[in-house]
N, C-alpha and C positions, 0 to 999 in steps of 0.2 A: 367482499366490502370492509370486513373488519381489519386487513392489512392496511389499506388506505387509510382508515381512521387511525390505526396505531401509528402509521408515520404521522399524520396531521397532529396528532396528539403527542408527538416526540417519545412514544414508547419504543419504537423501532429506529434507530438511527442509521442514516443512509449516507453519512460521511466515510465509514469504513469501505463501504463498494466504490465510493468516488476515488477515495485512496487507491485501491487496488487499480482501478482504471487509469488513475494518472500515473502510478508505478509502470503499466505495460507501457504508456506512451513514453515515460522517462527511459526506459530500457530501449524501446525503438529508436528513440532520439539519441541514445548513446551509441548503439550501433551504426545508426546513419551517420554520425559525427566520426567515428572510427572508419567506416567506409570513405568518408571523404577526405581523411586524412590520407589514407591508402592511395587513393585514386592521385592525390596531389605529392606522391613520393616523401610523405613526411613518415620518418621511421618510427615515430611515438605512437602510429595508430593501436598498436598491440597493447600499449600499456594504456590508452585512452579506453580501450575495450574491456580490459581486465579491470581495471581500477574504476573505472566509470561505471560499468555494471555493478560492481560489487557496494560503491558508495550510494549508488541509486538505492539499491535493496536495503542497505543499513538505514538510510535516511527514512524511508517509506515505514521500515520496522517499526522505529522509533516513534512514528506518527499513529501506528495501530496499537501499539502496546496500550496506549491509554483507553481505548476502545475495548480490547481483547481483555483488559484487567477488569474493566466494569462489567463486561458479559460474564465474566467467572465470579465478580462478587454478587451479582446479580442471582446466579446459580446457587452459589451457597447460603444467599440468604433465602431464598425459596426453599431450598432442602432443609433448611432450620425450622421455617414455619410449618413444613409440611407435616413433622411429627408431632 
């Protein structure tokens, strides 16, 4: 129950988890798009597969960067107040 209360009171953020789910959806979409290009005899399918997957990863890493930084700052704050 305390976890749900922490989520409701914004002590635990759910956006990083949603971003991870969206990343996997984006990666699956990139693979499907590349497969679609392959099936339609388009030679660019391998570029879409490599660059699309890499671009999806980079975009979501930038999104997660803010949340991970905040988590580390909270850890630093807690370690300083514990002394």
